[in-house]
C-alpha positions as MATLAB code, in Angstrom:
seq = 'MDSRAKLIDIASFLDRLDRMEGDPDFRHPAFMAALEAMQNPPKGRTRVQAVLESLSDHSTEPLETATIGFAYGAQKPA';
ca = [
      82.730  -74.560  176.160;
      80.002  -77.144  176.424;
      77.826  -75.599  173.699;
      80.780  -75.532  171.292;
      81.331  -79.268  171.809;
      77.633  -79.949  171.213;
      77.720  -77.951  167.982;
      80.720  -79.989  166.804;
      78.795  -83.184  167.671;
      75.902  -82.018  165.493;
      78.264  -81.211  162.623;
      79.864  -84.662  162.860;
      76.412  -86.298  162.919;
      75.461  -84.446  159.721;
      78.773  -85.451  158.113;
      78.045  -89.114  158.925;
      74.610  -88.778  157.341;
      76.235  -87.319  154.220;
      78.540  -90.356  153.968;
      75.798  -92.896  154.644;
      74.957  -95.319  151.850;
      71.577  -96.844  151.165;
      68.129  -95.460  151.848;
      68.037  -92.155  153.708;
      67.120  -92.300  157.384;
      63.598  -90.949  157.996;
      64.907  -89.046  161.026;
      67.165  -86.818  158.899;
      64.378  -84.498  157.652;
      62.982  -84.326  161.203;
      66.414  -83.378  162.533;
      66.829  -80.696  159.861;
      63.347  -79.349  160.674;
      64.335  -79.191  164.348;
      67.455  -77.206  163.440;
      65.301  -74.824  161.394;
      62.849  -74.500  164.294;
      65.746  -73.680  166.605;
      67.055  -70.977  164.284;
      63.637  -69.493  163.475;
      61.176  -70.317  166.253;
      57.543  -69.416  165.553;
      56.369  -66.196  167.135;
      55.463  -66.740  170.772;
      57.619  -69.885  171.129;
      61.040  -70.292  172.662;
      63.704  -72.181  170.747;
      63.344  -75.099  173.151;
      59.575  -75.237  172.600;
      60.012  -75.072  168.830;
      62.546  -77.922  168.779;
      60.530  -80.144  171.120;
      57.348  -79.555  169.127;
      59.088  -80.281  165.829;
      60.277  -83.659  167.143;
      57.003  -84.587  168.849;
      54.437  -87.068  167.631;
      51.320  -84.984  167.029;
      48.954  -87.908  166.515;
      45.844  -87.748  168.666;
      44.725  -91.379  168.636;
      46.495  -93.717  171.079;
      47.757  -97.082  169.872;
      46.137 -100.186  171.348;
      49.521 -101.647  172.223;
      53.112 -100.587  171.961;
      54.715 -101.796  168.756;
      58.336 -101.351  169.808;
      60.270 -101.142  173.067;
      62.233  -98.007  172.198;
      61.824  -94.512  170.782;
      62.627  -93.605  167.190;
      63.691  -90.049  168.052;
      61.287  -88.622  165.470;
      57.831  -89.401  164.198;
      58.099  -92.222  161.684;
      56.223  -91.513  158.451;
      53.198  -93.703  157.777;
];
């Protein structure tokens, strides 16, 4: 089952985060919020919408120039 394998991948990712030394990764709280959004989507939202919105950058002002050439995978705290 494809979804079973994906769930195991998520569990192994969380285990790696638990074993990680040093400063916590800023994406961890965003990932946990996305899991919460998936389990308890706001009324009127699908699980997919809730997860995508939880991981989206909600800033309204565009940057003058790109600062990096890749995506962080979550909104980096200021």
